[in-house]
One Martini backbone bead per residue (centre of mass of N, CA, C, O) as a GRO file, in nm:
protein
  199
    1MET     BB    1   0.099   0.034   0.020
    2THR     BB    2   0.152   0.369  -0.012
    3HIS     BB    3   0.109   0.464   0.302
    4ASP     BB    4   0.341   0.261   0.429
    5ARG     BB    5   0.560   0.454   0.342
    6ASP     BB    6   0.847   0.593   0.403
    7ASN     BB    7   1.102   0.773   0.305
    8LYS     BB    8   1.312   0.547   0.302
    9GLN     BB    9   1.139   0.339   0.142
   10TRP     BB   10   1.111   0.500  -0.114
   11VAL     BB   11   1.409   0.532  -0.185
   12GLU     BB   12   1.487   0.232  -0.180
   13ALA     BB   13   1.284   0.134  -0.392
   14LEU     BB   14   1.384   0.330  -0.628
   15ARG     BB   15   1.689   0.205  -0.610
   16SER     BB   16   1.601  -0.049  -0.691
   17ASP     BB   17   1.516  -0.368  -0.819
   18GLY     BB   18   1.245  -0.470  -0.965
   19PRO     BB   19   0.944  -0.513  -0.804
   20LEU     BB   20   0.988  -0.289  -0.592
   21ARG     BB   21   1.022  -0.059  -0.798
   22GLU     BB   22   0.765  -0.098  -0.965
   23ALA     BB   23   0.570  -0.052  -0.732
   24ALA     BB   24   0.666   0.235  -0.658
   25LEU     BB   25   0.609   0.363  -0.934
   26SER     BB   26   0.309   0.300  -0.943
   27ASP     BB   27   0.229   0.443  -0.678
   28LEU     BB   28   0.349   0.721  -0.746
   29GLY     BB   29   0.191   0.772  -1.004
   30ALA     BB   30  -0.089   0.778  -0.865
   31LEU     BB   31  -0.026   1.016  -0.675
   32LEU     BB   32   0.052   1.222  -0.894
   33SER     BB   33  -0.211   1.220  -1.048
   34PHE     BB   34  -0.381   1.327  -0.816
   35GLY     BB   35  -0.215   1.590  -0.759
   36LEU     BB   36  -0.232   1.714  -1.042
   37ARG     BB   37  -0.532   1.734  -1.073
   38ALA     BB   38  -0.572   1.923  -0.828
   39ALA     BB   39  -0.364   2.153  -0.924
   40LEU     BB   40  -0.481   2.183  -1.251
   41LYS     BB   41  -0.801   2.181  -1.298
   42SER     BB   42  -0.848   2.509  -1.286
   43ARG     BB   43  -0.716   2.521  -1.549
   44PRO     BB   44  -0.805   2.597  -1.874
   45ASP     BB   45  -0.544   2.428  -2.011
   46PHE     BB   46  -0.639   2.168  -1.895
   47ILE     BB   47  -0.585   1.820  -1.986
   48GLU     BB   48  -0.627   1.491  -1.926
   49SER     BB   49  -0.433   1.367  -2.156
   50MET     BB   50  -0.157   1.484  -2.015
   51LEU     BB   51  -0.109   1.323  -1.749
   52ASP     BB   52   0.067   1.075  -1.825
   53ASP     BB   53   0.312   1.233  -1.934
   54VAL     BB   54   0.372   1.393  -1.676
   55VAL     BB   55   0.418   1.154  -1.494
   56GLN     BB   56   0.655   1.030  -1.652
   57ASP     BB   57   0.838   1.280  -1.639
   58SER     BB   58   0.840   1.296  -1.330
   59LEU     BB   59   0.969   1.023  -1.269
   60LEU     BB   60   1.234   1.085  -1.413
   61ARG     BB   61   1.306   1.334  -1.243
   62ILE     BB   62   1.305   1.194  -0.967
   63LEU     BB   63   1.523   0.983  -1.029
   64ALA     BB   64   1.744   1.202  -1.106
   65THR     BB   65   1.688   1.357  -0.798
   66LEU     BB   66   1.705   1.169  -0.543
   67ASP     BB   67   1.966   1.293  -0.401
   68GLN     BB   68   1.801   1.571  -0.320
   69PHE     BB   69   1.666   1.440  -0.102
   70GLN     BB   70   1.635   1.564   0.257
   71ASP     BB   71   1.402   1.483   0.468
   72ARG     BB   72   1.205   1.750   0.537
   73SER     BB   73   0.982   1.585   0.403
   74ARG     BB   74   0.768   1.430   0.240
   75PHE     BB   75   0.820   1.252  -0.035
   76VAL     BB   76   0.546   1.305  -0.179
   77THR     BB   77   0.564   1.611  -0.164
   78TRP     BB   78   0.822   1.643  -0.327
   79ALA     BB   79   0.722   1.493  -0.583
   80THR     BB   80   0.474   1.673  -0.638
   81ALA     BB   81   0.625   1.936  -0.684
   82ILE     BB   82   0.769   1.840  -0.933
   83SER     BB   83   0.515   1.765  -1.103
   84VAL     BB   84   0.395   2.049  -1.110
   85ARG     BB   85   0.626   2.180  -1.262
   86VAL     BB   86   0.603   2.000  -1.508
   87GLY     BB   87   0.307   2.075  -1.573
   88LEU     BB   88   0.347   2.385  -1.610
   89THR     BB   89   0.548   2.363  -1.838
   90GLU     BB   90   0.359   2.213  -2.033
   91LEU     BB   91   0.143   2.433  -2.049
   92ARG     BB   92   0.324   2.651  -2.167
   93LYS     BB   93   0.398   2.499  -2.421
   94ARG     BB   94   0.108   2.453  -2.531
   95ARG     BB   95   0.024   2.750  -2.554
   96TRP     BB   96   0.272   2.808  -2.780
   97ARG     BB   97   0.284   2.590  -3.011
   98ASP     BB   98   0.066   2.761  -3.219
   99VAL     BB   99   0.260   3.011  -3.197
  100SER     BB  100   0.394   3.255  -3.373
  101LEU     BB  101   0.664   3.446  -3.338
  102GLU     BB  102   0.619   3.641  -3.570
  103ALA     BB  103   0.328   3.724  -3.488
  104LEU     BB  104   0.385   3.817  -3.198
  105VAL     BB  105   0.608   4.053  -3.294
  106ALA     BB  106   0.471   4.229  -3.514
  107ASP     BB  107   0.333   4.371  -3.271
  108SER     BB  108   0.501   4.649  -3.112
  109ASN     BB  109   0.285   4.759  -2.950
  110PHE     BB  110   0.211   4.924  -2.649
  111GLU     BB  111  -0.024   4.809  -2.417
  112PRO     BB  112  -0.162   4.908  -2.152
  113PRO     BB  113  -0.287   4.829  -1.872
  114THR     BB  114  -0.597   4.806  -1.743
  115THR     BB  115  -0.772   5.009  -1.516
  116ASP     BB  116  -0.995   5.165  -1.318
  117GLU     BB  117  -0.815   5.443  -1.340
  118GLY     BB  118  -0.645   5.392  -1.567
  119THR     BB  119  -0.388   5.547  -1.743
  120ALA     BB  120  -0.103   5.661  -1.666
  121PRO     BB  121   0.104   5.889  -1.804
  122GLU     BB  122   0.372   5.758  -1.711
  123ARG     BB  123   0.319   5.484  -1.841
  124ARG     BB  124   0.300   5.584  -2.133
  125GLU     BB  125   0.587   5.702  -2.143
  126LEU     BB  126   0.732   5.439  -2.091
  127LEU     BB  127   0.619   5.279  -2.334
  128ASP     BB  128   0.727   5.473  -2.549
  129ALA     BB  129   1.025   5.444  -2.472
  130MET     BB  130   1.044   5.142  -2.514
  131GLU     BB  131   0.970   5.137  -2.812
  132ARG     BB  132   1.206   5.308  -2.909
  133VAL     BB  133   1.436   5.129  -2.807
  134ILE     BB  134   1.354   4.862  -2.944
  135GLN     BB  135   1.357   4.984  -3.244
  136THR     BB  136   1.669   5.130  -3.224
  137GLU     BB  137   1.874   4.942  -3.014
  138LEU     BB  138   1.795   4.666  -3.132
  139THR     BB  139   1.814   4.382  -3.253
  140GLU     BB  140   1.619   4.161  -3.404
  141LYS     BB  141   1.666   3.931  -3.201
  142GLN     BB  142   1.631   4.092  -2.942
  143ARG     BB  143   1.346   4.188  -3.003
  144THR     BB  144   1.213   3.914  -3.023
  145VAL     BB  145   1.278   3.809  -2.740
  146LEU     BB  146   1.160   4.042  -2.571
  147LEU     BB  147   0.868   4.040  -2.679
  148ALA     BB  148   0.806   3.747  -2.613
  149GLU     BB  149   0.855   3.768  -2.308
  150MET     BB  150   0.652   4.002  -2.252
  151ARG     BB  151   0.411   3.807  -2.373
  152GLY     BB  152   0.486   3.499  -2.235
  153MET     BB  153   0.680   3.328  -2.369
  154ALA     BB  154   0.848   3.054  -2.360
  155GLN     BB  155   1.180   2.989  -2.382
  156ASP     BB  156   1.169   2.715  -2.522
  157GLU     BB  157   0.995   2.819  -2.760
  158ILE     BB  158   1.178   3.038  -2.863
  159ALA     BB  159   1.418   2.857  -2.921
  160ARG     BB  160   1.278   2.666  -3.118
  161GLN     BB  161   1.185   2.891  -3.329
  162MET     BB  162   1.496   3.002  -3.357
  163GLY     BB  163   1.711   2.767  -3.351
  164THR     BB  164   1.807   2.741  -3.046
  165ASN     BB  165   1.942   2.779  -2.733
  166ARG     BB  166   1.935   2.866  -2.403
  167ASN     BB  167   2.208   3.014  -2.391
  168ALA     BB  168   2.171   3.200  -2.635
  169LEU     BB  169   1.906   3.323  -2.536
  170TYR     BB  170   2.010   3.445  -2.273
  171LYS     BB  171   2.208   3.640  -2.408
  172LEU     BB  172   2.003   3.799  -2.572
  173SER     BB  173   1.826   3.886  -2.332
  174HIS     BB  174   2.041   4.029  -2.165
  175ASP     BB  175   2.126   4.238  -2.378
  176ALA     BB  176   1.844   4.361  -2.420
  177ARG     BB  177   1.798   4.456  -2.128
  178GLN     BB  178   2.043   4.641  -2.111
  179ARG     BB  179   1.960   4.830  -2.341
  180LEU     BB  180   1.689   4.911  -2.227
  181GLU     BB  181   1.787   5.028  -1.960
  182GLY     BB  182   1.974   5.240  -2.084
  183GLY     BB  183   1.759   5.387  -2.254
  184LEU     BB  184   1.577   5.467  -2.012
  185GLU     BB  185   1.787   5.633  -1.862
  186GLN     BB  186   1.829   5.842  -2.094
  187ALA     BB  187   1.506   5.912  -2.071
  188GLY     BB  188   1.466   5.932  -1.733
  189PHE     BB  189   1.460   5.640  -1.625
  190GLY     BB  190   1.465   5.423  -1.387
  191SER     BB  191   1.507   5.100  -1.270
  192GLU     BB  192   1.208   5.073  -1.175
  193ALA     BB  193   1.085   5.099  -1.459
  194PHE     BB  194   1.210   4.847  -1.576
  195ALA     BB  195   1.095   4.645  -1.370
  196SER     BB  196   0.787   4.711  -1.429
  197ALA     BB  197   0.784   4.594  -1.726
  198PHE     BB  198   0.807   4.276  -1.591
  199LYS     BB  199   0.520   4.234  -1.428
   0.00000   0.00000   0.00000
């Protein structure tokens, strides 16, 4: 029974070979499936058919990081936290899978978020300054990465559509943010204005 294992028994079973390990994987998979369903079911982008794949990916991740379990919480709690992160990552990927990076960044106009009080003039000035810097100070690739990130596209998906890897994407993003921050400072905006742009 799954609830009969303590932390040590979970770890030992998952490190073992044969039927003991298979039983532990089966039991843990059932627990993860239950926990994932509870954690993700309220999200509008959650679909039941993704659950099995997320559980399998989670089990692989858990096995790969088993040495990192420090026995500070229940093993199942630790494993469920990993599976929820895997599930959220998968949801982000699915959200952007059918969105063209080119179409996403084609509209470079910044529309400020609407609030009950309306848009503050300072916010509009900041957005106008950002648009100027992005259009005139950034390379095309930097502009693409920054606009995609600002619009919420997952970095894995940006990298996939640009045909690059995470390290190269990180460098592009870092350089773009530095240029944007420098341009905003020259336009009279402090670093807090730059930080607010990514909230």
